[in-house]
C-alpha positions as semicolon CSV with decimal commas, in nm:
position;residue;x (nm);y (nm);z (nm)
1;M;1,773;2,209;0,694
2;C;1,769;1,849;0,816
3;E;1,880;1,558;0,600
4;L;1,565;1,346;0,617
5;S;1,196;1,432;0,656
6;I;1,000;1,137;0,796
7;I;0,631;1,172;0,708
8;I;0,378;0,963;0,901
9;V;0,003;0,963;0,840
10;N;-0,215;0,901;1,145
11;Y;-0,580;0,811;1,193
12;K;-0,693;0,705;1,540
13;N;-0,376;0,505;1,601
14;E;-0,243;0,673;1,915
15;H;-0,087;0,359;2,063
16;L;0,081;0,248;1,739
17;I;0,214;0,584;1,625
18;K;0,348;0,640;1,975
19;Q;0,549;0,317;1,940
20;C;0,661;0,420;1,592
21;V;0,784;0,768;1,690
22;Q;0,941;0,645;2,012
23;S;1,132;0,374;1,824
24;I;1,272;0,639;1,586
25;V;1,375;0,876;1,868
26;E;1,539;0,596;2,067
27;N;1,722;0,430;1,779
28;E;1,819;0,702;1,530
29;S;2,092;0,894;1,717
30;D;2,315;0,934;1,408
31;L;2,046;1,079;1,183
32;S;1,960;1,443;1,111
33;Y;1,583;1,426;1,071
34;E;1,245;1,581;1,131
35;I;0,919;1,399;1,196
36;I;0,605;1,526;1,026
37;V;0,276;1,375;1,144
38;V;-0,031;1,436;0,929
39;D;-0,347;1,362;1,127
40;N;-0,675;1,269;0,960
41;N;-0,900;1,420;1,228
42;S;-0,839;1,154;1,494
43;Q;-0,992;1,373;1,766
44;D;-0,781;1,230;2,046
45;D;-0,469;1,314;2,250
46;T;-0,214;1,188;1,997
47;E;-0,051;1,527;1,935
48;A;0,019;1,584;2,306
49;V;0,146;1,228;2,349
50;L;0,386;1,260;2,056
51;R;0,512;1,603;2,161
52;S;0,605;1,455;2,498
53;I;0,834;1,215;2,306
54;C;0,951;1,452;2,032
55;P;0,876;1,821;2,112
56;A;0,996;1,942;1,769
57;I;0,748;1,728;1,579
58;K;0,560;1,898;1,293
59;W;0,186;1,840;1,331
60;I;-0,055;1,890;1,039
61;Q;-0,426;1,858;1,109
62;M;-0,627;1,780;0,795
63;G;-0,965;1,838;0,963
64;Y;-1,127;1,533;0,800
65;N;-1,027;1,179;0,705
66;S;-0,828;1,264;0,394
67;G;-0,697;0,913;0,340
68;F;-0,337;0,813;0,272
69;G;-0,247;1,002;-0,047
70;R;-0,377;1,349;0,035
71;A;-0,225;1,336;0,382
72;N;0,117;1,241;0,248
73;N;0,094;1,520;-0,008
74;A;0,035;1,769;0,273
75;G;0,342;1,635;0,454
76;I;0,562;1,652;0,144
77;L;0,473;2,019;0,092
78;V;0,606;2,123;0,435
79;A;0,911;1,892;0,440
80;D;1,251;2,058;0,478
81;G;1,476;1,754;0,438
82;K;1,691;1,683;0,136
83;Y;1,537;1,337;0,138
84;I;1,189;1,214;0,225
85;L;1,077;0,894;0,394
86;L;0,710;0,802;0,381
87;L;0,661;0,574;0,678
88;N;0,350;0,392;0,800
89;S;0,242;0,463;1,156
90;D;0,251;0,092;1,242
91;I;0,620;0,037;1,163
92;I;0,864;-0,022;1,447
93;V;1,238;0,054;1,423
94;S;1,373;-0,225;1,639
95;S;1,751;-0,183;1,605
96;S;1,997;0,104;1,628
97;N;2,037;0,346;1,335
98;T;1,835;0,136;1,089
99;I;1,687;0,435;0,904
100;S;2,029;0,604;0,905
101;A;2,178;0,295;0,741
102;C;1,894;0,295;0,486
103;L;1,965;0,656;0,395
104;H;2,338;0,587;0,363
105;H;2,267;0,290;0,135
106;Y;2,017;0,489;-0,068
107;K;2,274;0,760;-0,140
108;Q;2,513;0,495;-0,278
109;I;2,266;0,388;-0,548
110;T;2,365;0,510;-0,894
111;D;2,154;0,810;-0,997
112;H;1,965;0,783;-0,669
113;E;1,792;1,115;-0,735
114;K;1,561;0,928;-0,973
115;C;1,530;0,616;-0,762
116;V;1,284;0,524;-0,485
117;M;1,398;0,273;-0,224
118;G;1,207;0,030;-0,006
119;V;1,324;-0,227;0,247
120;R;1,222;-0,568;0,373
121;L;0,930;-0,549;0,613
122;V;0,827;-0,838;0,837
123;N;0,528;-0,928;1,052
124;T;0,545;-0,903;1,432
125;D;0,653;-1,268;1,454
126;G;0,936;-1,206;1,207
127;S;0,763;-1,386;0,922
128;Y;0,763;-1,279;0,556
129;Q;0,547;-0,987;0,447
130;E;0,481;-0,898;0,084
131;T;0,615;-0,546;0,031
132;L;0,726;-0,537;-0,333
133;R;0,590;-0,646;-0,669
134;L;0,754;-0,768;-0,987
135;L;0,453;-0,676;-1,204
136;F;0,178;-0,417;-1,200
137;P;-0,167;-0,579;-1,156
138;G;-0,404;-0,607;-1,448
139;L;-0,578;-0,860;-1,668
140;K;-0,307;-1,122;-1,614
141;C;-0,384;-1,125;-1,243
142;E;-0,752;-1,197;-1,305
143;I;-0,670;-1,473;-1,554
144;T;-0,426;-1,648;-1,321
145;T;-0,681;-1,645;-1,035
146;N;-0,948;-1,803;-1,254
147;A;-1,061;-2,139;-1,116
148;L;-1,011;-2,324;-1,447
149;Y;-0,666;-2,173;-1,495
150;I;-0,563;-2,287;-1,146
151;L;-0,707;-2,634;-1,207
152;L;-0,539;-2,671;-1,546
153;F;-0,195;-2,517;-1,491
154;D;-0,129;-2,526;-1,118
155;R;-0,281;-2,868;-1,048
156;F;-0,296;-3,066;-1,371
157;F;0,049;-2,964;-1,494
158;K;0,176;-2,939;-1,133
159;R;0,385;-2,632;-1,191
160;R;0,678;-2,627;-0,954
161;R;0,730;-2,252;-0,954
162;T;0,489;-1,963;-0,993
163;G;0,509;-1,585;-1,003
164;K;0,442;-1,588;-0,628
165;D;0,757;-1,795;-0,574
166;E;0,967;-1,548;-0,772
167;Q;0,815;-1,256;-0,584
168;Y;0,888;-1,423;-0,251
169;D;1,252;-1,480;-0,350
170;A;1,287;-1,114;-0,455
171;H;1,230;-1,002;-0,096
172;F;1,555;-1,167;0,011
173;R;1,786;-1,006;-0,241
174;S;1,863;-0,645;-0,324
175;G;1,793;-0,497;-0,665
176;E;1,544;-0,322;-0,888
177;V;1,179;-0,425;-0,875
178;C;0,863;-0,313;-1,053
179;W;0,709;-0,124;-0,760
180;I;0,707;-0,100;-0,381
181;N;0,414;-0,045;-0,148
182;G;0,376;0,278;0,047
183;A;0,464;0,154;0,396
184;F;0,831;0,259;0,352
185;L;0,934;0,479;0,059
186;M;1,261;0,673;0,060
187;M;1,320;0,933;-0,211
188;H;1,492;1,255;-0,313
189;R;1,270;1,555;-0,231
190;E;1,385;1,793;-0,505
191;S;1,340;1,529;-0,778
192;L;0,996;1,454;-0,642
193;L;0,894;1,819;-0,655
194;N;1,055;1,881;-0,995
195;H;0,843;1,605;-1,147
196;Q;0,532;1,702;-0,944
197;L;0,505;1,345;-0,823
198;F;0,229;1,381;-0,567
199;F;-0,024;1,111;-0,490
200;D;-0,345;1,109;-0,693
201;E;-0,601;1,258;-0,454
202;D;-0,894;1,057;-0,592
203;F;-0,775;0,755;-0,392
204;F;-0,896;0,717;-0,034
205;L;-0,701;0,415;0,083
206;Y;-0,493;0,148;-0,095
207;G;-0,394;0,162;-0,461
208;E;-0,258;0,517;-0,444
209;D;0,098;0,389;-0,395
210;M;0,060;0,158;-0,695
211;E;-0,072;0,438;-0,919
212;W;0,202;0,671;-0,791
213;C;0,469;0,412;-0,873
214;W;0,324;0,374;-1,224
215;R;0,351;0,750;-1,286
216;A;0,697;0,762;-1,132
217;K;0,816;0,491;-1,371
218;T;0,671;0,679;-1,669
219;N;0,879;0,977;-1,549
220;G;1,197;0,769;-1,554
221;F;1,217;0,673;-1,186
222;R;1,341;0,332;-1,076
223;F;1,242;0,126;-0,771
224;Y;1,508;-0,042;-0,560
225;H;1,455;-0,297;-0,283
226;W;1,723;-0,332;-0,013
227;H;1,680;-0,663;0,164
228;Q;1,928;-0,633;0,452
229;P;1,748;-0,411;0,704
230;E;1,440;-0,557;0,868
231;L;1,156;-0,342;0,999
232;V;0,849;-0,469;1,181
233;H;0,526;-0,371;1,005
234;I;0,216;-0,453;1,206
235;G;-0,008;-0,397;0,903
236;S;-0,371;-0,290;0,856
237;A;-0,365;-0,109;1,188
238;S;-0,638;0,136;1,091
239;T;-0,884;-0,119;0,955
240;S;-1,136;-0,286;1,185
241;S;-1,284;-0,530;0,937
242;M;-1,096;-0,762;0,702
243;L;-1,403;-0,777;0,478
244;I;-1,423;-0,399;0,438
245;R;-1,047;-0,388;0,383
246;Y;-1,081;-0,652;0,111
247;R;-1,356;-0,448;-0,056
248;Q;-1,150;-0,128;-0,040
249;I;-0,841;-0,294;-0,189
250;M;-1,050;-0,437;-0,471
251;V;-1,215;-0,104;-0,559
252;S;-0,888;0,088;-0,531
253;D;-0,724;-0,163;-0,766
254;W;-1,002;-0,099;-1,018
255;L;-0,955;0,277;-0,982
256;Y;-0,582;0,228;-1,042
257;I;-0,658;0,033;-1,362
258;R;-0,898;0,302;-1,483
259;K;-0,635;0,572;-1,417
260;T;-0,346;0,388;-1,583
261;R;-0,501;0,168;-1,854
262;G;-0,829;0,338;-1,943
263;R;-1,198;0,248;-1,966
264;L;-1,180;-0,038;-2,215
265;Y;-0,908;-0,224;-2,025
266;L;-1,104;-0,179;-1,701
267;L;-1,420;-0,308;-1,867
268;I;-1,236;-0,625;-1,974
269;V;-1,092;-0,670;-1,623
270;L;-1,432;-0,625;-1,456
271;N;-1,586;-0,882;-1,691
272;M;-1,308;-1,122;-1,597
273;V;-1,373;-1,051;-1,228
274;Y;-1,742;-1,129;-1,281
275;I;-1,660;-1,456;-1,462
276;N;-1,427;-1,558;-1,179
277;L;-1,695;-1,485;-0,919
278;L;-1,954;-1,683;-1,117
279;M;-1,722;-1,982;-1,148
280;D;-1,641;-1,975;-0,777
281;S;-2,013;-1,958;-0,699
282;F;-2,081;-2,251;-0,932
283;F;-1,818;-2,472;-0,766
284;H;-1,949;-2,370;-0,422
285;M;-2,305;-2,462;-0,525
286;Q;-2,188;-2,799;-0,656
287;A;-2,018;-2,871;-0,324
288;S;-2,333;-2,766;-0,135
289;L;-2,548;-3,005;-0,339
290;R;-2,308;-3,286;-0,244
291;K;-2,367;-3,177;0,118
292;R;-2,001;-3,117;0,169
293;R;-1,901;-2,964;0,500
294;F;-1,717;-2,636;0,441
295;S;-1,412;-2,523;0,637
296;E;-1,394;-2,183;0,806
297;A;-1,160;-2,063;0,531
298;E;-1,409;-2,168;0,261
299;L;-1,696;-1,994;0,441
300;Q;-1,481;-1,682;0,467
301;Q;-1,406;-1,707;0,095
302;K;-1,782;-1,705;0,027
303;K;-1,812;-1,378;0,223
304;F;-1,532;-1,230;0,014
305;R;-1,704;-1,350;-0,303
306;D;-2,031;-1,185;-0,198
307;A;-1,834;-0,865;-0,127
308;G;-1,698;-0,884;-0,481
309;Y;-2,052;-0,897;-0,623
310;D;-2,150;-0,598;-0,406
311;N;-1,849;-0,401;-0,529
312;L;-1,938;-0,465;-0,892
313;K;-2,296;-0,349;-0,832
314;K;-2,191;-0,037;-0,644
315;F;-1,879;0,081;-0,825
316;A;-1,850;-0,069;-1,176
317;W;-2,070;0,193;-1,346
318;L;-1,898;0,481;-1,165
319;L;-1,547;0,363;-1,249
320;I;-1,619;0,295;-1,616
321;F;-1,830;0,597;-1,708
322;S;-1,749;0,876;-1,463
323;N;-1,456;1,115;-1,476
324;K;-1,500;1,236;-1,117
325;F;-1,407;1,012;-0,826
326;S;-1,385;1,257;-0,534
327;N;-1,444;1,613;-0,417
328;T;-1,268;1,827;-0,156
329;T;-1,370;1,609;0,141
330;T;-1,542;1,299;-0,004
331;F;-1,411;0,991;-0,186
332;Y;-1,669;0,822;-0,410
333;T;-1,483;0,489;-0,387
334;N;-1,463;0,488;-0,006
335;C;-1,592;0,152;0,120
336;Y;-1,564;0,267;0,483
337;A;-1,818;0,546;0,443
């Protein structure tokens, strides 16, 4: 039995996952580990490429695009390590024994068996990347993004610090946080299995880590962020369109709210989303009547707003009234389909 099972989900990312696996093999000489790659029917030469780097790699072929959650579940079921690391395929280990140091630090955490650890991830240029949260999203998020709220509190009262500031600061200190995204999650395998903490398989992409963290917290797990190691996370490597990605994140967030807060709460949130979209449209129309020239960012925001309307039309009824969000090979909230 190895000490750590590293599970990586792949979908048509041969170049990136090659970099990821190679960086692990080259930099983790002190670590007893196995690499499990779960492939979502990429239909390319990735398996052969990775075996040339790491011949002992465990390869699981899902046979269809099973998304993030289902693929990780398949990897967890075949893992032999005492500990598990869920790692995105677009993460690069850039310095020696980084994951080994993470595992050593994780084992020093009090009652680490019921703790999940994440680390500080950065963009390719070394800049800040949001990888943890201090609150679960919900109605408060929709209220604080309302145009009138922003105008009244953020501009009129000129608030010096916001929740975003506090969240930014949290990335640069170690300690417990509300939840951590799924790009890097280190945990104790036996505790995971004992509590049957698998990802909800109704999620296709995005939101499944958030819902999983919610359930883990209800089962007494804690989330710990270690700020000292720094891993490069390229981010959104499998998405070709920012607009489709935005739509998928939005719908997955709504599915998370339905799963964790129920129909009524979701109905209130969706109404707030609709009000926000209407207000944004109203201010945009006012600016158009004044013949204002819009920036590229403002034109892009209009595209995102239109995508929000489309999402409400397509998914609101399903998410509020249905109890079935997927079948064995299809996700009803898949915006990429």
